[in-house]
C-alpha positions as CSV (number, residue, x, y, z in Angstrom):
1,M,-13.6,3.2,-30.2
2,S,-10.6,6.7,-30.6
3,L,-7.7,5.9,-33.1
4,R,-5.5,4.9,-30.5
5,R,-7.5,2.1,-29.0
6,L,-6.8,3.2,-25.6
7,P,-7.1,1.5,-22.5
8,E,-10.7,1.5,-20.7
9,A,-9.9,3.6,-16.9
10,R,-11.8,1.1,-14.7
11,V,-12.5,2.1,-11.3
12,F,-14.4,0.9,-8.1
13,P,-18.0,2.4,-7.4
14,R,-17.4,5.5,-5.7
15,P,-17.6,5.6,-1.8
16,Q,-20.9,6.6,-0.1
17,N,-18.9,9.6,1.5
18,Y,-16.8,10.4,-1.1
19,Q,-16.0,14.2,-1.6
20,W,-13.6,16.2,-4.0
21,D,-11.9,19.3,-4.3
22,A,-10.1,21.0,-6.7
23,P,-6.2,21.3,-6.1
24,S,-5.9,24.9,-4.0
25,D,-2.5,25.6,-5.3
26,V,-4.0,25.4,-8.9
27,L,-7.3,26.9,-8.3
28,A,-6.0,30.3,-7.2
29,K,-3.9,30.2,-10.3
30,W,-6.7,29.1,-12.6
31,A,-9.1,31.0,-10.8
32,E,-6.4,34.4,-11.8
33,H,-6.3,33.8,-15.6
34,P,-10.0,31.9,-16.7
35,L,-9.1,31.4,-19.9
36,V,-11.5,30.5,-22.7
37,A,-12.1,29.8,-26.3
38,A,-14.0,31.7,-29.0
39,D,-15.9,30.6,-32.1
40,D,-16.4,27.3,-31.0
41,A,-17.4,24.6,-34.1
42,D,-20.4,22.6,-34.0
43,T,-17.8,19.4,-33.1
44,T,-15.8,21.2,-30.2
45,I,-16.3,20.3,-26.9
46,S,-15.8,22.7,-24.0
47,M,-14.5,22.5,-20.7
48,F,-13.9,25.1,-19.0
49,D,-15.0,24.7,-15.3
50,V,-14.4,22.5,-12.3
51,I,-14.5,18.6,-13.0
52,G,-17.9,17.5,-11.5
53,E,-20.7,19.2,-10.3
54,D,-20.0,22.5,-8.1
55,G,-22.4,22.2,-5.4
56,W,-22.4,25.8,-4.9
57,S,-22.3,27.5,-8.1
58,G,-24.2,24.6,-9.9
59,G,-22.0,24.5,-12.5
60,G,-19.5,22.1,-13.5
61,V,-18.5,19.6,-16.7
62,T,-20.1,16.6,-16.0
63,V,-20.8,13.2,-17.6
64,N,-24.3,13.8,-18.8
65,R,-23.3,16.8,-20.4
66,I,-20.4,15.5,-21.9
67,S,-22.2,12.3,-23.1
68,A,-25.4,14.5,-24.3
69,A,-23.0,16.6,-26.4
70,L,-21.2,13.7,-27.8
71,R,-24.7,12.4,-28.8
72,S,-25.3,15.8,-30.5
73,I,-22.3,15.5,-32.4
74,G,-22.5,11.7,-33.5
75,S,-19.4,9.7,-35.5
76,K,-17.6,13.2,-36.2
77,D,-13.7,13.8,-35.5
78,I,-14.2,16.4,-32.2
79,T,-11.8,18.8,-30.6
80,V,-11.8,18.8,-26.4
81,R,-10.7,22.0,-25.0
82,I,-9.6,22.3,-21.6
83,N,-8.8,24.7,-18.9
84,S,-10.1,23.2,-15.8
85,P,-8.1,23.0,-12.1
86,G,-10.0,19.7,-11.8
87,G,-11.9,18.3,-9.6
88,D,-14.4,15.1,-9.1
89,M,-11.6,11.7,-10.1
90,F,-14.7,9.6,-10.5
91,E,-16.8,12.1,-12.8
92,G,-13.2,12.9,-14.9
93,I,-12.6,8.5,-15.2
94,A,-16.0,8.2,-17.0
95,I,-15.6,11.4,-19.1
96,Y,-12.7,9.8,-20.0
97,N,-14.5,6.4,-21.0
98,L,-17.1,8.2,-23.0
99,L,-14.0,10.2,-24.7
100,R,-12.0,6.9,-25.6
101,A,-15.0,5.4,-26.9
102,H,-15.8,7.8,-29.5
103,R,-15.9,6.5,-33.0
104,A,-13.7,9.2,-34.4
105,K,-10.5,11.0,-33.6
106,V,-10.4,13.1,-30.5
107,T,-7.9,15.8,-30.6
108,V,-7.5,17.6,-26.9
109,E,-6.3,21.0,-26.7
110,V,-4.9,22.6,-23.4
111,L,-5.6,25.9,-23.2
112,G,-4.4,26.8,-19.6
113,W,-4.3,24.2,-17.3
114,A,-5.3,20.6,-17.2
115,A,-4.6,19.3,-13.7
116,S,-5.7,16.5,-11.5
117,A,-9.0,15.2,-12.8
118,A,-9.0,17.3,-16.1
119,S,-5.5,15.6,-16.7
120,I,-7.1,12.4,-16.7
121,I,-9.8,13.4,-19.2
122,A,-7.0,14.8,-21.2
123,M,-5.3,11.1,-21.9
124,A,-8.3,10.5,-24.1
125,G,-6.9,12.3,-26.7
126,D,-5.4,10.9,-30.1
127,D,-3.7,14.3,-30.2
128,I,-2.9,16.3,-27.3
129,R,-1.9,20.1,-27.8
130,M,-0.8,22.4,-25.6
131,G,-0.1,26.0,-26.2
132,L,2.9,27.7,-24.6
133,G,2.3,28.9,-20.9
134,S,-0.1,26.2,-20.6
135,F,0.0,23.1,-18.0
136,M,-0.7,19.6,-17.2
137,M,-0.6,18.5,-13.4
138,V,-0.9,15.5,-12.2
139,H,0.1,14.1,-8.5
140,N,3.5,13.3,-7.2
141,A,4.1,9.6,-7.2
142,W,6.8,9.1,-5.2
143,G,5.2,9.1,-2.0
144,I,3.4,5.6,-2.9
145,L,6.5,4.4,-4.7
146,A,8.4,5.0,-1.4
147,T,5.3,2.7,0.5
148,A,5.4,-0.1,-2.4
149,Y,9.3,0.0,-2.1
150,H,9.6,-0.6,1.6
151,E,6.1,-2.6,2.2
152,S,7.1,-5.1,-0.1
153,D,11.1,-5.3,0.9
154,R,12.8,-3.2,-2.0
155,L,10.3,-5.0,-4.6
156,R,11.3,-8.6,-3.5
157,T,8.7,-10.2,-2.7
158,M,4.8,-9.8,-2.9
159,E,4.1,-11.5,0.3
160,E,4.8,-11.2,3.5
161,Y,8.2,-13.9,4.6
162,A,6.1,-14.8,7.8
163,S,3.6,-17.6,8.6
164,G,0.8,-15.1,9.3
165,A,0.7,-16.9,12.8
166,A,0.9,-13.8,14.7
167,Y,-1.9,-12.6,13.5
168,E,-4.2,-15.3,14.4
169,G,-7.3,-14.4,16.5
170,R,-6.7,-10.3,16.0
171,A,-9.8,-9.1,16.1
172,T,-8.9,-5.4,15.2
173,L,-7.7,-7.0,11.7
174,G,-11.4,-9.5,11.8
175,N,-9.7,-12.6,12.3
176,T,-12.3,-14.5,14.0
177,Q,-11.9,-17.6,12.3
178,P,-9.1,-20.7,12.8
179,G,-6.7,-20.1,10.3
180,D,-7.2,-16.4,9.4
181,G,-4.2,-15.2,10.2
182,R,-2.2,-17.2,7.9
183,R,-4.8,-17.1,5.4
184,F,-4.6,-13.2,5.4
185,K,-1.3,-12.5,5.9
186,G,0.1,-9.5,4.0
187,R,0.3,-9.1,0.6
188,G,0.7,-6.8,-2.2
189,F,2.8,-3.6,-3.0
190,V,0.9,-2.0,1.3
191,Q,0.6,-5.8,2.7
192,I,-2.8,-5.9,3.5
193,T,-3.6,-8.0,6.4
194,G,-6.1,-9.5,8.0
195,R,-9.7,-10.8,6.8
196,R,-11.3,-7.6,7.4
197,N,-8.9,-5.6,4.4
198,Y,-9.3,-8.7,2.2
199,T,-13.0,-8.3,2.6
200,E,-13.2,-5.0,2.1
201,W,-10.7,-4.9,-0.7
202,A,-12.9,-7.7,-2.6
203,N,-16.0,-5.6,-2.3
204,R,-13.7,-2.8,-4.1
205,L,-12.6,-4.8,-6.4
206,G,-14.7,-7.0,-7.2
207,V,-12.9,-10.0,-6.7
208,D,-12.8,-12.9,-4.1
209,L,-10.0,-11.7,-2.2
210,V,-11.8,-13.8,0.6
211,G,-11.8,-17.0,-1.4
212,N,-8.3,-17.0,-3.0
213,P,-6.3,-14.6,-0.7
214,A,-3.3,-15.0,-3.1
215,L,-5.1,-12.9,-5.9
216,A,-4.2,-9.7,-4.0
217,A,-0.2,-10.2,-4.5
218,R,-1.6,-10.1,-8.5
219,I,-0.2,-7.1,-9.7
220,D,-2.8,-5.2,-10.9
221,H,-4.8,-5.7,-7.9
222,A,-2.3,-4.9,-5.8
223,T,-1.2,-1.8,-7.5
224,T,-5.1,-0.6,-7.4
225,I,-4.6,-1.2,-3.8
226,L,-1.8,0.5,-3.0
227,I,-2.7,3.9,-5.4
228,D,-6.5,3.8,-4.8
229,G,-6.1,2.8,-0.7
230,M,-3.6,5.5,-0.1
231,M,-5.2,8.4,-2.3
232,L,-9.0,7.2,-0.5
233,G,-7.5,7.0,2.7
234,T,-9.1,3.5,3.0
235,F,-6.3,2.2,5.5
236,T,-6.0,4.1,8.2
237,G,-8.5,7.3,7.6
238,R,-5.9,9.6,6.3
239,K,-5.2,10.5,2.9
240,L,-1.5,10.7,1.1
241,P,-2.9,14.3,-0.1
242,D,-3.0,15.3,3.0
243,Y,0.7,15.4,3.4
244,V,2.0,15.5,-0.1
245,A,-0.2,17.8,-2.4
246,G,1.2,20.2,-5.0
247,T,4.1,22.1,-2.8
248,K,3.4,20.2,0.5
249,K,6.0,17.6,0.7
250,D,5.3,15.7,4.4
251,Y,7.3,12.4,3.8
252,V,7.5,11.7,7.0
253,G,3.8,12.1,8.1
254,A,2.6,10.8,4.9
255,R,3.6,7.3,6.6
256,R,0.5,7.5,8.8
257,V,-1.7,7.1,5.6
258,V,-0.5,3.1,5.6
259,N,0.9,2.2,9.5
260,G,1.2,5.3,12.0
261,T,5.2,5.9,12.3
262,D,6.5,2.4,11.8
263,R,9.8,2.9,9.7
264,A,8.5,6.9,9.0
265,A,11.7,8.3,8.4
266,P,13.3,5.7,6.2
267,I,10.5,5.6,4.3
268,A,10.9,8.8,3.9
269,G,14.1,8.4,2.6
270,Y,12.9,6.4,0.2
271,A,10.2,9.1,-1.4
272,R,13.1,11.9,-1.5
273,A,15.3,9.3,-3.4
274,F,12.6,8.7,-6.1
275,E,12.1,12.2,-6.7
276,T,15.5,13.2,-7.3
277,A,15.5,10.1,-9.6
278,L,12.1,11.3,-11.1
279,S,13.3,14.7,-11.2
280,G,16.3,13.9,-12.7
281,A,14.5,11.8,-15.7
282,G,12.4,14.9,-16.7
283,Y,9.5,14.8,-14.3
284,E,8.7,18.0,-12.2
285,T,5.5,19.2,-10.0
286,A,3.7,20.4,-13.0
287,A,4.8,20.3,-16.7
288,S,4.6,23.6,-19.2
289,R,4.4,22.9,-22.6
290,S,6.3,25.4,-25.1
291,P,5.7,25.2,-28.8
292,S,9.4,24.4,-29.4
293,A,8.8,21.2,-27.4
294,P,7.7,18.9,-30.2
295,T,6.5,15.8,-27.7
296,R,4.2,16.4,-24.1
297,K,5.6,15.6,-20.9
298,P,3.6,15.3,-18.2
299,V,4.4,14.1,-14.6
300,T,3.8,10.7,-13.9
301,S,0.7,10.4,-11.3
302,P,-0.3,8.3,-8.3
303,V,-3.5,8.2,-9.6
304,G,-4.3,4.1,-10.1
305,V,-7.6,5.0,-12.8
306,A,-5.4,7.4,-15.0
307,P,-4.6,6.5,-18.3
308,A,-0.8,6.7,-19.6
309,A,0.2,9.8,-21.2
310,G,1.9,10.3,-24.8
311,R,3.5,7.1,-26.2
312,R,2.7,4.8,-22.6
313,D,-0.7,3.9,-23.7
314,L,-1.2,1.4,-20.7
315,P,-3.4,2.2,-17.8
316,A,-1.7,4.5,-15.1
317,A,-1.3,1.1,-12.7
318,V,0.6,-0.6,-15.0
319,V,2.7,2.4,-15.7
320,L,3.7,3.3,-12.3
321,V,4.4,-0.4,-11.9
322,I,7.0,-0.5,-14.7
323,T,7.9,2.8,-13.0
324,V,8.8,1.4,-9.9
325,L,11.0,-1.6,-11.6
326,M,12.9,0.7,-13.7
327,L,13.7,3.0,-10.6
328,V,14.8,0.0,-8.8
329,A,18.1,0.1,-9.9
330,V,18.3,4.0,-9.7
331,A,16.9,4.2,-6.4
332,A,19.2,1.2,-4.9
333,S,22.1,3.2,-6.1
334,I,20.8,6.1,-4.6
335,L,20.4,4.1,-1.1
336,G,23.1,2.4,-1.1
337,G,22.0,-0.8,-2.5
């Protein structure tokens, strides 16, 4: 294990039709200044490309390449140099897990950009160094926080107040057996409902949510369902990055990721309030590191499988929940109770 004994980043199997793209605004800036390093030592791993195999060029930073490099280096201290606009989330998670399992010190140096999937990899470092003008970009969290805040009645409950009888016999929810309405009523941060949704997430999580639906309200499962469901578009086919990514902030439209336009305006208001609270706490869309800054400060991320940054050595799912709980009082004050 690495010196910090970092947590494993767990993720469900890659969806069959999963596609990835590096954030377009970051990709353009990265391409303008493709920084590289010279005189790499034999214990240095350089990542100066998109994360994942690039189908156009045949390049890309892949888990197979990094695995081979680690086998060649052996149990020595390593330096990982990153200048990447991001890419395949699943490949980034796999590379992070390889680095966290390395049996010596891992030093990460961000030479230009560590964006999106590349920021996940950067979190595997025992030391993370960022030079003047370098950036770490992780996706905005407030759209997800706003959904959790609304669906859980301002974090007061992880289970729908109603009995669920209204869902009885709803074929669109997969409720085909007597008692399904009550059994599979809304639970968790996003209040998944119906036998079909519980079955899908049971398969994704590898947890028997059908046999024990109450597990959907457990904080770790609920957080994964919330984040991964919104990021991958499993609820309605629409993904959060379609509405909130980089400088694009369509909080009203983002409601379509979960439930059409239902309560879209007030939920957008919650998102703006969380954005205000997080920005006031020092989190921005992308964080630049100056030599005068003694500690790294990337922004908070909604990518449920990415580990926490800096001093927070917990999975991002847990960090998100902690962030939500800490911000409830702030948001309640902003929103008038």
